[in-house]
All heavy atoms as TSV, in Angstrom:
chain	resi	resn	atom	element	x	y	z
A	1	MET	N	N	0.848	-1.189	0.000
A	1	MET	CA	C	0.000	0.000	0.000
A	1	MET	C	C	0.890	1.248	0.000
A	1	MET	O	O	1.765	1.384	0.860
A	1	MET	CB	C	-0.868	-0.039	1.262
A	1	MET	CG	C	-1.979	0.948	1.299
A	1	MET	SD	S	-3.344	0.393	0.289
A	1	MET	CE	C	-4.380	1.820	0.354
A	2	PRO	N	N	0.698	2.175	-0.962
A	2	PRO	CA	C	1.539	3.373	-0.983
A	2	PRO	C	C	1.209	4.314	0.171
A	2	PRO	O	O	0.108	4.289	0.705
A	2	PRO	CB	C	1.203	4.009	-2.326
A	2	PRO	CG	C	-0.112	3.475	-2.702
A	2	PRO	CD	C	-0.213	2.114	-2.090
A	3	LYS	N	N	2.194	5.132	0.509
A	3	LYS	CA	C	1.986	6.112	1.578
A	3	LYS	C	C	1.055	7.219	1.105
A	3	LYS	O	O	1.013	7.536	-0.081
A	3	LYS	CB	C	3.317	6.718	1.996
A	3	LYS	CG	C	4.263	5.750	2.653
A	3	LYS	CD	C	5.536	6.471	3.031
A	3	LYS	CE	C	6.490	5.527	3.724
A	3	LYS	NZ	N	7.741	6.201	4.080
A	4	ASN	N	N	0.319	7.810	2.057
A	4	ASN	CA	C	-0.519	8.961	1.739
A	4	ASN	C	C	0.340	10.217	1.713
A	4	ASN	O	O	1.241	10.374	2.530
A	4	ASN	CB	C	-1.619	9.126	2.794
A	4	ASN	CG	C	-2.664	8.047	2.687
A	4	ASN	OD1	O	-2.960	7.563	1.597
A	4	ASN	ND2	N	-3.230	7.663	3.811
A	5	LYS	N	N	0.042	11.105	0.765
A	5	LYS	CA	C	0.764	12.368	0.680
A	5	LYS	C	C	-0.027	13.440	1.427
A	5	LYS	O	O	-1.253	13.474	1.357
A	5	LYS	CB	C	0.942	12.783	-0.769
A	5	LYS	CG	C	1.895	11.877	-1.530
A	5	LYS	CD	C	2.229	12.477	-2.879
A	5	LYS	CE	C	3.269	11.628	-3.570
A	5	LYS	NZ	N	3.631	12.173	-4.888
A	6	THR	N	N	0.699	14.316	2.125
A	6	THR	CA	C	0.030	15.429	2.769
A	6	THR	C	C	-0.342	16.457	1.708
A	6	THR	O	O	0.310	16.553	0.666
A	6	THR	CB	C	0.936	16.102	3.807
A	6	THR	OG1	O	2.098	16.583	3.140
A	6	THR	CG2	C	1.333	15.141	4.896
A	7	HIS	N	N	-1.401	17.211	1.972
A	7	HIS	CA	C	-1.842	18.260	1.060
A	7	HIS	C	C	-0.875	19.444	1.215
A	7	HIS	O	O	-0.820	20.068	2.275
A	7	HIS	CB	C	-3.269	18.681	1.409
A	7	HIS	CG	C	-3.913	19.528	0.373
A	7	HIS	ND1	N	-3.607	20.862	0.224
A	7	HIS	CD2	C	-4.850	19.250	-0.563
A	7	HIS	CE1	C	-4.333	21.357	-0.773
A	7	HIS	NE2	N	-5.090	20.397	-1.261
A	8	SER	N	N	-0.105	19.730	0.173
A	8	SER	CA	C	0.975	20.715	0.305
A	8	SER	C	C	0.443	22.112	0.578
A	8	SER	O	O	1.087	22.896	1.273
A	8	SER	CB	C	1.851	20.711	-0.941
A	8	SER	OG	O	1.091	21.057	-2.082
A	9	GLY	N	N	-0.740	22.440	0.063
A	9	GLY	CA	C	-1.311	23.763	0.309
A	9	GLY	C	C	-1.667	23.959	1.770
A	9	GLY	O	O	-1.425	25.024	2.344
A	10	ILE	N	N	-2.245	22.933	2.387
A	10	ILE	CA	C	-2.620	23.017	3.805
A	10	ILE	C	C	-1.373	23.020	4.681
A	10	ILE	O	O	-1.304	23.737	5.675
A	10	ILE	CB	C	-3.548	21.841	4.183
A	10	ILE	CG1	C	-4.971	22.093	3.674
A	10	ILE	CG2	C	-3.600	21.637	5.673
A	10	ILE	CD1	C	-5.755	23.107	4.452
A	11	SER	N	N	-0.370	22.222	4.301
A	11	SER	CA	C	0.825	22.130	5.141
A	11	SER	C	C	1.577	23.453	5.191
A	11	SER	O	O	2.280	23.736	6.154
A	11	SER	CB	C	1.744	21.015	4.646
A	11	SER	OG	O	2.232	21.302	3.365
A	12	LYS	N	N	1.422	24.294	4.158
A	12	LYS	CA	C	2.056	25.613	4.160
A	12	LYS	C	C	1.288	26.602	5.029
A	12	LYS	O	O	1.854	27.582	5.489
A	12	LYS	CB	C	2.142	26.153	2.737
A	12	LYS	CG	C	3.094	25.381	1.842
A	12	LYS	CD	C	2.950	25.830	0.401
A	12	LYS	CE	C	3.679	24.871	-0.525
A	12	LYS	NZ	N	3.431	25.195	-1.948
A	13	ARG	N	N	0.004	26.361	5.231
A	13	ARG	CA	C	-0.850	27.324	5.915
A	13	ARG	C	C	-1.106	26.999	7.373
A	13	ARG	O	O	-1.461	27.879	8.151
A	13	ARG	CB	C	-2.199	27.412	5.197
A	13	ARG	CG	C	-2.123	28.117	3.874
A	13	ARG	CD	C	-3.402	27.950	3.072
A	13	ARG	NE	N	-3.403	28.799	1.890
A	13	ARG	CZ	C	-2.832	28.493	0.736
A	13	ARG	NH1	N	-2.189	27.342	0.618
A	13	ARG	NH2	N	-2.869	29.318	-0.275
A	14	ILE	N	N	-0.968	25.745	7.753
A	14	ILE	CA	C	-1.315	25.298	9.104
A	14	ILE	C	C	-0.070	24.751	9.789
A	14	ILE	O	O	0.688	23.989	9.191
A	14	ILE	CB	C	-2.395	24.195	9.049
A	14	ILE	CG1	C	-3.614	24.663	8.269
A	14	ILE	CG2	C	-2.757	23.727	10.429
A	14	ILE	CD1	C	-4.691	25.331	9.033
A	15	LYS	N	N	0.121	25.143	11.034
A	15	LYS	CA	C	1.223	24.601	11.833
A	15	LYS	C	C	0.636	23.775	12.966
A	15	LYS	O	O	-0.392	24.140	13.546
A	15	LYS	CB	C	2.067	25.737	12.425
A	15	LYS	CG	C	2.749	26.593	11.374
A	15	LYS	CD	C	3.884	25.866	10.690
A	15	LYS	CE	C	4.431	26.582	9.487
A	15	LYS	NZ	N	4.035	26.007	8.208
A	16	VAL	N	N	1.291	22.663	13.291
A	16	VAL	CA	C	0.850	21.790	14.367
A	16	VAL	C	C	1.732	22.052	15.577
A	16	VAL	O	O	2.967	22.034	15.476
A	16	VAL	CB	C	0.933	20.311	13.942
A	16	VAL	CG1	C	0.380	19.413	15.038
A	16	VAL	CG2	C	0.172	20.088	12.648
A	17	THR	N	N	1.113	22.308	16.729
A	17	THR	CA	C	1.869	22.568	17.951
A	17	THR	C	C	2.395	21.255	18.517
A	17	THR	O	O	2.042	20.169	18.044
A	17	THR	CB	C	0.988	23.256	18.998
A	17	THR	OG1	O	-0.073	22.367	19.359
A	17	THR	CG2	C	0.410	24.557	18.473
A	18	GLY	N	N	3.206	21.357	19.537
A	18	GLY	CA	C	3.751	20.159	20.164
A	18	GLY	C	C	2.688	19.265	20.760
A	18	GLY	O	O	2.835	18.042	20.798
A	19	SER	N	N	1.591	19.872	21.242
A	19	SER	CA	C	0.510	19.080	21.830
A	19	SER	C	C	-0.477	18.589	20.774
A	19	SER	O	O	-1.464	17.924	21.110
A	19	SER	CB	C	-0.232	19.900	22.884
A	19	SER	OG	O	-0.783	21.059	22.301
A	20	GLY	N	N	-0.245	18.935	19.500
A	20	GLY	CA	C	-1.090	18.425	18.421
A	20	GLY	C	C	-2.200	19.356	17.989
A	20	GLY	O	O	-3.003	19.005	17.135
A	21	LYS	N	N	-2.262	20.557	18.575
A	21	LYS	CA	C	-3.296	21.510	18.172
A	21	LYS	C	C	-2.888	22.174	16.861
A	21	LYS	O	O	-1.705	22.248	16.520
A	21	LYS	CB	C	-3.494	22.570	19.253
A	21	LYS	CG	C	-4.108	22.023	20.509
A	21	LYS	CD	C	-4.205	23.092	21.573
A	21	LYS	CE	C	-4.724	22.473	22.863
A	21	LYS	NZ	N	-4.457	23.352	24.009
A	22	LEU	N	N	-3.879	22.663	16.119
A	22	LEU	CA	C	-3.638	23.273	14.815
A	22	LEU	C	C	-3.759	24.783	14.929
A	22	LEU	O	O	-4.731	25.302	15.483
A	22	LEU	CB	C	-4.658	22.743	13.800
A	22	LEU	CG	C	-4.693	21.225	13.637
A	22	LEU	CD1	C	-5.874	20.809	12.794
A	22	LEU	CD2	C	-3.411	20.731	13.028
A	23	ARG	N	N	-2.762	25.496	14.395
A	23	ARG	CA	C	-2.765	26.953	14.428
A	23	ARG	C	C	-2.713	27.478	12.995
A	23	ARG	O	O	-2.101	26.865	12.124
A	23	ARG	CB	C	-1.557	27.493	15.195
A	23	ARG	CG	C	-1.379	26.972	16.584
A	23	ARG	CD	C	-2.309	27.564	17.592
A	23	ARG	NE	N	-2.039	28.978	17.813
A	23	ARG	CZ	C	-2.745	29.733	18.665
A	23	ARG	NH1	N	-3.730	29.199	19.350
A	23	ARG	NH2	N	-2.466	31.003	18.817
A	24	ARG	N	N	-3.362	28.623	12.769
A	24	ARG	CA	C	-3.359	29.242	11.443
A	24	ARG	C	C	-3.200	30.744	11.584
A	24	ARG	O	O	-3.461	31.319	12.643
A	24	ARG	CB	C	-4.656	28.941	10.700
A	24	ARG	CG	C	-5.880	29.592	11.336
A	24	ARG	CD	C	-7.093	29.549	10.431
A	24	ARG	NE	N	-8.243	30.125	11.088
A	24	ARG	CZ	C	-8.524	31.424	11.138
A	24	ARG	NH1	N	-7.709	32.301	10.575
A	24	ARG	NH2	N	-9.602	31.872	11.758
A	25	GLN	N	N	-2.751	31.371	10.498
A	25	GLN	CA	C	-2.633	32.824	10.444
A	25	GLN	C	C	-4.012	33.415	10.171
A	25	GLN	O	O	-4.814	32.822	9.445
A	25	GLN	CB	C	-1.672	33.215	9.314
A	25	GLN	CG	C	-1.258	34.668	9.302
A	25	GLN	CD	C	-0.357	35.018	10.461
A	25	GLN	OE1	O	0.499	34.243	10.827
A	25	GLN	NE2	N	-0.566	36.186	11.026
A	26	GLN	N	N	-4.304	34.589	10.742
A	26	GLN	CA	C	-5.580	35.231	10.470
A	26	GLN	C	C	-5.553	35.913	9.108
A	26	GLN	O	O	-4.498	36.301	8.601
A	26	GLN	CB	C	-5.898	36.264	11.551
A	26	GLN	CG	C	-6.411	35.621	12.823
A	26	GLN	CD	C	-6.900	36.644	13.814
A	26	GLN	OE1	O	-6.107	37.378	14.371
A	26	GLN	NE2	N	-8.189	36.686	14.019
A	27	THR	N	N	-6.735	36.060	8.505
A	27	THR	CA	C	-6.828	36.674	7.184
A	27	THR	C	C	-6.901	38.192	7.314
A	27	THR	O	O	-7.190	38.730	8.380
A	27	THR	CB	C	-8.069	36.181	6.432
A	27	THR	OG1	O	-9.228	36.516	7.205
A	27	THR	CG2	C	-8.020	34.681	6.227
A	28	GLY	N	N	-6.644	38.868	6.216
A	28	GLY	CA	C	-6.838	40.306	6.161
A	28	GLY	C	C	-5.602	41.129	6.441
A	28	GLY	O	O	-5.707	42.319	6.716
A	29	LEU	N	N	-4.418	40.530	6.349
A	29	LEU	CA	C	-3.197	41.267	6.688
A	29	LEU	C	C	-2.240	41.347	5.496
A	29	LEU	O	O	-1.046	41.559	5.669
A	29	LEU	CB	C	-2.511	40.589	7.876
A	29	LEU	CG	C	-1.548	41.417	8.719
A	29	LEU	CD1	C	-2.237	42.636	9.288
A	29	LEU	CD2	C	-0.955	40.589	9.833
A	30	ARG	N	N	-2.752	41.208	4.279
A	30	ARG	CA	C	-1.891	41.175	3.104
A	30	ARG	C	C	-1.921	42.469	2.297
A	30	ARG	O	O	-0.932	42.844	1.689
A	30	ARG	CB	C	-2.290	40.016	2.176
A	30	ARG	CG	C	-2.004	38.649	2.757
A	30	ARG	CD	C	-0.520	38.426	2.864
A	30	ARG	NE	N	-0.237	37.084	3.348
A	30	ARG	CZ	C	0.932	36.710	3.824
A	30	ARG	NH1	N	1.923	37.574	3.885
A	30	ARG	NH2	N	1.133	35.486	4.245
A	31	HIS	N	N	-3.045	43.147	2.262
A	31	HIS	CA	C	-3.132	44.364	1.455
A	31	HIS	C	C	-4.102	45.334	2.101
A	31	HIS	O	O	-4.775	45.014	3.080
A	31	HIS	CB	C	-3.555	44.045	0.014
A	31	HIS	CG	C	-4.778	43.192	-0.081
A	31	HIS	ND1	N	-6.053	43.657	0.130
A	31	HIS	CD2	C	-4.928	41.871	-0.332
A	31	HIS	CE1	C	-6.922	42.670	-0.012
A	31	HIS	NE2	N	-6.278	41.577	-0.276
A	32	ARG	N	N	-4.134	46.574	1.566
A	32	ARG	CA	C	-4.969	47.675	2.094
A	32	ARG	C	C	-4.646	47.967	3.558
A	32	ARG	O	O	-5.523	48.282	4.367
A	32	ARG	CB	C	-6.454	47.339	1.952
A	32	ARG	CG	C	-7.008	47.571	0.555
A	32	ARG	CD	C	-8.473	47.261	0.491
A	32	ARG	NE	N	-9.217	47.946	1.549
A	32	ARG	CZ	C	-10.182	48.849	1.356
A	32	ARG	NH1	N	-10.499	49.193	0.141
A	32	ARG	NH2	N	-10.807	49.403	2.365
A	33	LEU	N	N	-3.376	47.883	3.894
A	33	LEU	CA	C	-2.988	48.067	5.293
A	33	LEU	C	C	-3.045	49.527	5.710
A	33	LEU	O	O	-3.210	49.817	6.902
A	33	LEU	CB	C	-1.575	47.505	5.514
A	33	LEU	CG	C	-1.474	45.979	5.376
A	33	LEU	CD1	C	-0.030	45.547	5.471
A	33	LEU	CD2	C	-2.307	45.288	6.419
A	34	GLU	N	N	-2.936	50.462	4.755
A	34	GLU	CA	C	-2.997	51.875	5.145
A	34	GLU	C	C	-4.401	52.266	5.599
A	34	GLU	O	O	-4.580	53.256	6.307
A	34	GLU	CB	C	-2.534	52.787	4.009
A	34	GLU	CG	C	-3.430	52.810	2.769
A	34	GLU	CD	C	-2.992	51.812	1.715
A	34	GLU	OE1	O	-2.036	51.068	1.979
A	34	GLU	OE2	O	-3.608	51.799	0.639
A	35	VAL	N	N	-5.400	51.501	5.196
A	35	VAL	CA	C	-6.789	51.774	5.593
A	35	VAL	C	C	-7.049	51.273	7.012
A	35	VAL	O	O	-7.816	51.877	7.756
A	35	VAL	CB	C	-7.764	51.099	4.603
A	35	VAL	CG1	C	-9.196	51.245	5.044
A	35	VAL	CG2	C	-7.578	51.680	3.210
A	36	LYS	N	N	-6.399	50.188	7.390
A	36	LYS	CA	C	-6.652	49.554	8.688
A	36	LYS	C	C	-5.914	50.297	9.798
A	36	LYS	O	O	-4.807	50.800	9.607
A	36	LYS	CB	C	-6.216	48.090	8.656
A	36	LYS	CG	C	-6.994	47.259	7.654
A	36	LYS	CD	C	-6.506	45.844	7.571
A	36	LYS	CE	C	-7.368	45.037	6.629
A	36	LYS	NZ	N	-6.734	44.872	5.321
A	37	SER	N	N	-6.543	50.343	10.962
A	37	SER	CA	C	-5.917	50.998	12.105
A	37	SER	C	C	-4.777	50.136	12.635
A	37	SER	O	O	-4.709	48.932	12.365
A	37	SER	CB	C	-6.952	51.227	13.207
A	37	SER	OG	O	-7.396	49.989	13.726
A	38	SER	N	N	-3.900	50.759	13.400
A	38	SER	CA	C	-2.781	50.028	13.983
A	38	SER	C	C	-3.270	48.940	14.919
A	38	SER	O	O	-2.700	47.851	14.976
A	38	SER	CB	C	-1.865	50.985	14.741
A	38	SER	OG	O	-1.333	51.950	13.876
A	39	LYS	N	N	-4.348	49.201	15.654
A	39	LYS	CA	C	-4.913	48.211	16.566
A	39	LYS	C	C	-5.410	46.993	15.787
A	39	LYS	O	O	-5.184	45.849	16.180
A	39	LYS	CB	C	-6.064	48.814	17.370
A	39	LYS	CG	C	-6.680	47.835	18.369
A	39	LYS	CD	C	-7.936	48.392	18.983
A	39	LYS	CE	C	-8.511	47.501	20.049
A	39	LYS	NZ	N	-8.649	46.093	19.686
A	40	GLU	N	N	-6.086	47.255	14.663
A	40	GLU	CA	C	-6.593	46.149	13.849
A	40	GLU	C	C	-5.434	45.315	13.299
A	40	GLU	O	O	-5.491	44.083	13.289
A	40	GLU	CB	C	-7.439	46.709	12.704
A	40	GLU	CG	C	-8.228	45.663	11.940
A	40	GLU	CD	C	-9.128	46.256	10.873
A	40	GLU	OE1	O	-9.205	47.494	10.766
A	40	GLU	OE2	O	-9.733	45.473	10.127
A	41	THR	N	N	-4.381	45.992	12.845
A	41	THR	CA	C	-3.208	45.288	12.319
A	41	THR	C	C	-2.562	44.427	13.389
A	41	THR	O	O	-2.190	43.283	13.142
A	41	THR	CB	C	-2.190	46.310	11.784
A	41	THR	OG1	O	-2.832	47.157	10.825
A	41	THR	CG2	C	-1.040	45.618	11.108
A	42	ARG	N	N	-2.430	44.964	14.608
A	42	ARG	CA	C	-1.861	44.191	15.711
A	42	ARG	C	C	-2.738	42.990	16.050
A	42	ARG	O	O	-2.241	41.894	16.297
A	42	ARG	CB	C	-1.709	45.065	16.962
A	42	ARG	CG	C	-0.527	45.985	16.947
A	42	ARG	CD	C	-0.239	46.530	18.336
A	42	ARG	NE	N	-1.412	47.116	18.979
A	42	ARG	CZ	C	-1.834	48.374	18.812
A	42	ARG	NH1	N	-1.178	49.176	17.989
A	42	ARG	NH2	N	-2.885	48.829	19.454
A	43	ASP	N	N	-4.055	43.201	16.070
A	43	ASP	CA	C	-4.966	42.111	16.422
A	43	ASP	C	C	-4.945	40.994	15.376
A	43	ASP	O	O	-5.162	39.820	15.703
A	43	ASP	CB	C	-6.393	42.634	16.580
A	43	ASP	CG	C	-6.576	43.455	17.846
A	43	ASP	OD1	O	-5.703	43.367	18.737
A	43	ASP	OD2	O	-7.579	44.193	17.942
A	44	LEU	N	N	-4.696	41.345	14.107
A	44	LEU	CA	C	-4.658	40.341	13.049
A	44	LEU	C	C	-3.341	39.576	13.018
A	44	LEU	O	O	-3.274	38.497	12.445
A	44	LEU	CB	C	-4.901	40.995	11.687
A	44	LEU	CG	C	-6.329	41.456	11.409
A	44	LEU	CD1	C	-6.368	42.251	10.122
A	44	LEU	CD2	C	-7.282	40.285	11.350
A	45	SER	N	N	-2.287	40.142	13.616
A	45	SER	CA	C	-1.003	39.445	13.609
A	45	SER	C	C	-1.047	38.300	14.613
A	45	SER	O	O	-1.886	38.279	15.511
A	45	SER	CB	C	0.128	40.406	13.946
A	45	SER	OG	O	0.018	40.816	15.288
A	46	GLY	N	N	-0.134	37.371	14.446
A	46	GLY	CA	C	-0.127	36.204	15.324
A	46	GLY	C	C	-1.025	35.101	14.774
A	46	GLY	O	O	-1.661	35.252	13.737
A	47	THR	N	N	-1.073	33.996	15.486
A	47	THR	CA	C	-1.838	32.851	15.018
A	47	THR	C	C	-3.035	32.601	15.914
A	47	THR	O	O	-3.069	33.023	17.065
A	47	THR	CB	C	-0.963	31.579	14.990
A	47	THR	OG1	O	-0.466	31.344	16.306
A	47	THR	CG2	C	0.188	31.726	14.028
A	48	VAL	N	N	-4.029	31.919	15.353
A	48	VAL	CA	C	-5.242	31.548	16.085
A	48	VAL	C	C	-5.507	30.070	15.851
A	48	VAL	O	O	-5.047	29.497	14.853
A	48	VAL	CB	C	-6.453	32.388	15.630
A	48	VAL	CG1	C	-6.299	33.839	16.027
A	48	VAL	CG2	C	-6.689	32.263	14.149
A	49	PRO	N	N	-6.240	29.404	16.759
A	49	PRO	CA	C	-6.552	27.992	16.527
A	49	PRO	C	C	-7.511	27.812	15.361
A	49	PRO	O	O	-8.326	28.688	15.066
A	49	PRO	CB	C	-7.193	27.548	17.845
A	49	PRO	CG	C	-7.520	28.777	18.586
A	49	PRO	CD	C	-6.680	29.880	18.050
A	50	VAL	N	N	-7.400	26.677	14.686
A	50	VAL	CA	C	-8.320	26.330	13.611
A	50	VAL	C	C	-9.691	26.070	14.232
A	50	VAL	O	O	-9.794	25.526	15.336
A	50	VAL	CB	C	-7.801	25.083	12.862
A	50	VAL	CG1	C	-8.816	24.566	11.865
A	50	VAL	CG2	C	-6.498	25.406	12.165
A	51	ALA	N	N	-10.750	26.471	13.535
A	51	ALA	CA	C	-12.113	26.291	14.036
A	51	ALA	C	C	-12.397	24.817	14.292
A	51	ALA	O	O	-11.931	23.937	13.546
A	51	ALA	CB	C	-13.116	26.852	13.038
A	52	LYS	N	N	-13.157	24.568	15.334
A	52	LYS	CA	C	-13.453	23.194	15.746
A	52	LYS	C	C	-14.129	22.407	14.619
A	52	LYS	O	O	-13.874	21.212	14.436
A	52	LYS	CB	C	-14.354	23.213	16.975
A	52	LYS	CG	C	-14.432	21.879	17.695
A	52	LYS	CD	C	-15.377	21.956	18.892
A	52	LYS	CE	C	-14.651	22.373	20.127
A	52	LYS	NZ	N	-15.496	22.253	21.336
A	53	ALA	N	N	-14.969	23.086	13.829
A	53	ALA	CA	C	-15.683	22.419	12.742
A	53	ALA	C	C	-14.746	21.968	11.630
A	53	ALA	O	O	-15.075	21.052	10.873
A	53	ALA	CB	C	-16.744	23.354	12.171
A	54	ASP	N	N	-13.572	22.595	11.515
A	54	ASP	CA	C	-12.644	22.288	10.423
A	54	ASP	C	C	-11.513	21.355	10.823
A	54	ASP	O	O	-10.767	20.886	9.958
A	54	ASP	CB	C	-12.024	23.585	9.883
A	54	ASP	CG	C	-13.071	24.514	9.302
A	54	ASP	OD1	O	-14.057	24.014	8.744
A	54	ASP	OD2	O	-12.894	25.742	9.410
A	55	VAL	N	N	-11.368	21.065	12.113
A	55	VAL	CA	C	-10.199	20.325	12.600
A	55	VAL	C	C	-10.113	18.941	11.967
A	55	VAL	O	O	-9.041	18.524	11.511
A	55	VAL	CB	C	-10.218	20.239	14.140
A	55	VAL	CG1	C	-9.186	19.243	14.633
A	55	VAL	CG2	C	-9.949	21.601	14.739
A	56	LYS	N	N	-11.226	18.233	11.904
A	56	LYS	CA	C	-11.209	16.863	11.365
A	56	LYS	C	C	-10.746	16.854	9.911
A	56	LYS	O	O	-9.899	16.041	9.516
A	56	LYS	CB	C	-12.605	16.253	11.492
A	56	LYS	CG	C	-12.686	14.806	11.081
A	56	LYS	CD	C	-14.089	14.256	11.273
A	56	LYS	CE	C	-14.186	12.829	10.789
A	56	LYS	NZ	N	-15.559	12.309	10.895
A	57	ARG	N	N	-11.283	17.780	9.113
A	57	ARG	CA	C	-10.935	17.835	7.696
A	57	ARG	C	C	-9.477	18.224	7.499
A	57	ARG	O	O	-8.768	17.648	6.667
A	57	ARG	CB	C	-11.849	18.844	6.996
A	57	ARG	CG	C	-11.589	19.012	5.529
A	57	ARG	CD	C	-12.604	19.916	4.897
A	57	ARG	NE	N	-12.951	21.013	5.780
A	57	ARG	CZ	C	-13.569	22.123	5.378
A	57	ARG	NH1	N	-13.906	22.252	4.125
A	57	ARG	NH2	N	-13.856	23.087	6.218
A	58	VAL	N	N	-8.996	19.192	8.280
A	58	VAL	CA	C	-7.612	19.648	8.145
A	58	VAL	C	C	-6.642	18.550	8.555
A	58	VAL	O	O	-5.620	18.330	7.899
A	58	VAL	CB	C	-7.389	20.928	8.988
A	58	VAL	CG1	C	-5.923	21.280	9.043
A	58	VAL	CG2	C	-8.183	22.081	8.413
A	59	LYS	N	N	-6.962	17.828	9.632
A	59	LYS	CA	C	-6.091	16.734	10.056
A	59	LYS	C	C	-5.998	15.655	8.979
A	59	LYS	O	O	-4.927	15.077	8.755
A	59	LYS	CB	C	-6.605	16.133	11.361
A	59	LYS	CG	C	-6.212	16.937	12.574
A	59	LYS	CD	C	-6.547	16.209	13.855
A	59	LYS	CE	C	-6.001	16.967	15.040
A	59	LYS	NZ	N	-6.317	16.323	16.315
A	60	LYS	N	N	-7.109	15.386	8.301
A	60	LYS	CA	C	-7.098	14.391	7.231
A	60	LYS	C	C	-6.189	14.860	6.085
A	60	LYS	O	O	-5.406	14.064	5.546
A	60	LYS	CB	C	-8.519	14.167	6.717
A	60	LYS	CG	C	-8.613	13.084	5.671
A	60	LYS	CD	C	-10.034	12.897	5.185
A	60	LYS	CE	C	-10.074	11.858	4.088
A	60	LYS	NZ	N	-11.394	11.749	3.455
A	61	LEU	N	N	-6.264	16.145	5.743
A	61	LEU	CA	C	-5.420	16.674	4.663
A	61	LEU	C	C	-3.945	16.649	5.056
A	61	LEU	O	O	-3.072	16.504	4.202
A	61	LEU	CB	C	-5.845	18.096	4.319
A	61	LEU	CG	C	-7.176	18.231	3.585
A	61	LEU	CD1	C	-7.616	19.681	3.551
A	61	LEU	CD2	C	-7.081	17.676	2.191
A	62	LEU	N	N	-3.666	16.804	6.365
A	62	LEU	CA	C	-2.286	16.761	6.835
A	62	LEU	C	C	-1.779	15.335	7.011
A	62	LEU	O	O	-0.596	15.116	7.279
A	62	LEU	CB	C	-2.158	17.506	8.166
A	62	LEU	CG	C	-2.253	19.023	8.097
A	62	LEU	CD1	C	-2.305	19.603	9.479
A	62	LEU	CD2	C	-1.102	19.602	7.310
A	63	GLY	N	N	-2.674	14.360	6.917
A	63	GLY	CA	C	-2.278	12.970	7.092
A	63	GLY	C	C	-2.084	12.586	8.547
A	63	GLY	O	O	-1.234	11.775	8.871
A	64	ARG	N	N	-2.863	13.181	9.447
A	64	ARG	CA	C	-2.768	12.905	10.884
A	64	ARG	C	C	-4.003	12.197	11.381
A	64	ARG	O	O	-5.050	12.281	10.853
A	64	ARG	CB	C	-2.575	14.199	11.668
A	64	ARG	CG	C	-1.224	14.788	11.378
A	64	ARG	CD	C	-1.023	16.076	12.140
A	64	ARG	NE	N	0.384	16.317	12.264
A	64	ARG	CZ	C	1.108	16.021	13.352
A	64	ARG	NH1	N	0.548	15.499	14.398
A	64	ARG	NH2	N	2.387	16.260	13.375
């Protein structure tokens, strides 16, 4: 039986923590930054957990 390949697009976007939780970057920080306030830019930076509804599907794409 051949090995399963991880979905390369998801693997670039999602990081797995040491405890196995999934983290992702928030959207909205790529363009039109001069319109957004500094507070909004700060709040969008950093990572957030993947939504509970999506965890099963993302883990399958990652091969976990």
